C-alpha positions in Angstrom: 0.1 0.0 -0.1 2.9 2.4 0.6 4.3 1.6 -2.4 1.4 2.4 -4.3 0.9 5.9 -2.6 4.7 6.6 -3.5 4.0 5.8 -6.9 0.8 8.0 -7.1 2.5 10.8 -5.4 5.4 10.7 -7.9 3.1 10.6 -10.9 1.2 13.5 -9.5 4.5 15.3 -9.1 5.8 14.7 -12.5 2.3 15.9 -13.9 2.5 19.2 -12.0 6.2 20.2 -13.2 6.3 23.0 -15.4 2.9 24.2 -14.2 2.5 27.7 -12.7 -0.3 28.9 -10.7 -2.5 32.2 -10.2 -4.8 33.0 -7.5 -8.2 34.9 -7.8 -10.1 36.1 -4.5 -13.6 36.7 -3.6 -15.4 38.4 -0.8 -17.4 36.7 1.9 -20.2 34.3 0.6 -19.6 35.8 -3.0 -19.0 33.5 -6.1 -17.7 36.4 -8.6 -14.1 37.8 -7.9 -13.9 40.8 -5.9 -13.0 44.2 -7.8 -9.3 44.2 -6.7 -8.9 40.5 -7.8 -10.5 41.4 -11.0 -8.1 44.1 -11.8 -5.3 41.9 -10.9 -6.4 39.1 -13.0 -6.9 41.5 -16.0 -3.4 42.3 -15.7 -2.4 38.8 -15.5 -4.2 37.8 -18.7 -2.9 41.0 -20.6 0.7 39.6 -19.8 0.0 35.7 -20.2 -1.5 35.5 -23.5 0.4 32.6 -24.6 -0.7 29.8 -22.0 -2.9 27.0 -21.3 -5.3 26.6 -18.3 -4.8 23.2 -16.9 -6.4 23.2 -13.7 -9.0 25.1 -11.6 -9.2 24.5 -7.7 -12.2 26.2 -5.9 -12.0 27.1 -2.1 -14.3 28.6 0.4 -13.6 30.1 4.1 -14.7 27.8 7.2 -18.2 29.6 7.5 -21.3 27.6 6.6 -21.8 23.9 6.0 -19.4 21.6 4.0 -21.9 21.1 1.3 -23.1 24.7 0.9 -19.3 25.6 0.7 -18.6 23.0 -2.0 -21.4 24.3 -4.0 -20.2 27.8 -3.7 -16.6 26.7 -4.7 -18.1 25.2 -7.8 -19.8 28.3 -8.6 -16.4 30.2 -8.2 -14.6 27.9 -10.4 -17.3 28.1 -13.3 -17.2 31.9 -13.1 -13.6 32.1 -13.4 -13.6 29.8 -16.1 -15.9 32.1 -17.9 -13.9 35.1 -17.2 -10.7 33.3 -18.7 -12.6 32.1 -21.7 -14.0 35.5 -22.4 -10.5 36.7 -22.4 -9.6 34.2 -25.2 -7.4 32.0 -22.9 -6.7 28.4 -24.1 -7.9 25.3 -21.8 -6.7 21.9 -21.9 -8.8 19.2 -23.0 -8.3 17.4 -19.9 -9.2 20.5 -17.9 -9.6 19.6 -14.1 -12.0 21.3 -11.7 -11.9 20.4 -8.2 -14.0 22.2 -5.4 -12.8 21.8 -2.0 -15.3 23.9 -0.2 -13.7 24.2 3.0 -11.9 20.6 3.3 -8.3 21.9 3.0 -5.8 23.5 5.1 -7.1 26.9 6.1 -5.4 30.0 6.5 -5.8 31.8 9.9 -6.9 34.7 7.6 -10.3 34.0 6.3 -9.9 36.1 3.1 -7.0 34.0 1.8 -9.3 31.0 2.0 -11.9 32.5 -0.3 -10.2 31.6 -3.8 -9.8 29.8 -7.0 -6.2 28.8 -7.7 -5.5 28.6 -11.7 -3.2 26.2 -12.7 -1.5 26.9 -16.1 1.6 26.2 -18.4 3.2 28.5 -20.9 3.0 27.2 -24.3 6.2 27.1 -26.1 6.2 29.5 -29.3 7.9 27.7 -32.2 11.0 29.4 -33.7 10.6 31.2 -37.0 12.2 29.1 -39.8 14.5 31.1 -41.8 14.4 31.1 -45.8 17.8 29.4 -46.0 16.8 26.5 -43.8 13.6 25.9 -45.8 15.7 26.5 -49.2 18.0 23.7 -48.0 15.4 21.2 -46.9 13.7 21.7 -50.1 16.9 21.3 -52.2 17.8 18.7 -54.6 21.2 16.8 -54.9 23.6 18.8 -57.2 21.9 22.2 -56.5 24.4 24.9 -55.3 23.0 27.5 -52.7 24.6 30.9 -51.8 24.9 31.5 -48.0 23.3 35.1 -47.6 25.1 37.5 -45.6 28.5 35.8 -45.0 31.0 38.2 -44.4 34.8 38.3 -43.7 37.4 40.6 -42.5 39.5 42.1 -45.3 41.6 39.5 -47.1 41.1 37.0 -44.2 39.1 34.1 -43.2 37.8 35.8 -40.0 33.8 35.8 -40.0 32.4 39.2 -38.9 29.9 38.9 -36.2 26.9 40.1 -38.2 27.1 36.7 -40.0 26.4 34.5 -36.9 22.6 34.2 -37.8 23.5 32.6 -41.2 25.8 30.3 -39.7 23.2 29.1 -37.1 20.6 28.8 -40.0 23.0 26.3 -41.9 23.7 24.4 -38.4 19.9 24.1 -37.9 19.3 22.7 -41.6 22.3 20.1 -40.8 21.0 19.3 -37.3 17.4 18.8 -38.7 18.2 16.4 -41.6 20.9 13.8 -40.5 21.2 12.7 -44.3 22.2 15.9 -45.6 25.7 16.2 -47.0 27.4 19.3 -48.3 30.5 20.6 -50.1 31.2 24.1 -48.6 32.6 26.3 -51.5 34.6 29.2 -51.3 35.0 32.2 -54.0 36.8 35.4 -54.2 36.7 38.6 -56.2 38.8 40.9 -57.8 42.0 39.0 -58.5 42.8 38.5 -62.1 45.5 35.8 -61.7 44.7 33.7 -58.9 43.8 33.2 -55.2 47.2 34.4 -54.1 46.8 33.5 -50.4 44.3 30.6 -51.0 41.8 32.9 -49.1 38.8 31.2 -50.7 39.8 27.8 -49.3 40.4 29.3 -45.9 36.9 31.0 -45.8 35.3 27.6 -46.9 37.1 26.0 -44.0 36.0 28.6 -41.4 32.3 27.4 -42.2 33.3 24.0 -42.0 35.3 24.5 -38.8 32.1 26.2 -37.2 29.8 23.2 -38.2 32.7 20.9 -36.5 32.7 23.1 -33.3 29.0 22.3 -33.1 29.0 18.7 -33.3 28.3 18.2 -37.0 29.8 15.1 -38.3 32.8 15.8 -40.4 31.9 12.8 -42.7 28.7 15.0 -43.8 31.1 17.8 -45.0 34.1 18.9 -47.3 35.3 22.4 -48.4 37.1 23.7 -51.2 38.1 26.9 -52.6 37.6 27.8 -55.9 39.3 31.4 -55.9 38.1 33.4 -58.9 37.6 30.4 -61.2 33.7 30.5 -61.1 32.6 34.3 -60.9 29.2 35.4 -61.2 30.4 38.7 -62.9 33.2 39.0 -65.1 36.5 39.9 -63.5 37.6 43.0 -63.1 34.2 43.7 -61.6 32.6 47.0 -62.8 31.4 48.1 -59.3 31.3 46.9 -55.5 27.7 45.2 -55.9 29.5 42.6 -58.6 32.5 42.4 -56.3 30.2 41.5 -53.4 28.4 38.7 -55.4 31.6 37.0 -56.6 32.9 37.2 -53.0 30.6 34.6 -51.6 30.3 31.1 -49.9 28.0 28.5 -51.2 26.9 25.0 -50.5 26.7 22.2 -52.7 24.1 19.6 -52.0 25.7 16.2 -52.3 23.1 14.2 -50.3 19.7 15.3 -48.9 
């Protein structure tokens, strides 16, 4: 019997994990929240639109009979539920409603016993998926995708901080699809002869190293520098816009 009680308590404890609570109070013998509690509840609702109500517990003070107080507690629960529903809050399909009346450990301050306790969970908002992540997911083998907004310090492989969001999007795509394999391709601009310092390879390797540091299997990636051998615009470029478009990092989809 003791083991059963322990297991039941453990299950209840797990079910309650992550739940938060808010209390609504009532005047003596009233089934609708008092004015100060309504104001507090409205403020709470305004700050907690993205929640789900999972349980409502109703209580009364020690005055009057057990049956009367239980019915009063039930009415308090229903009125609070109506208030929350009209405010647009969501309810769990397994919403629990329990009226204790006065059968609970009472506070010496009677006003603290006249209440409904709202238990709720915060809904996790889904992260907004980037265009790059969607593009990679829907790409076909052999397709080449330019990584947008990847920038390096002048004539180096040091990635500038504002490129972090693109790196993260690429990481998410690699984590989402464990079959995805890529070749990371570096390109430079402006040089008429060749990639004198092999900067294009170093830049491709910088992306590769970022993914390695974030636990992406090296077997899923290769990297290669193409220098100025695959320009989008003829070299020498006519303006800085063309130079920027030639100075790029792309990924080739090997497997998806």
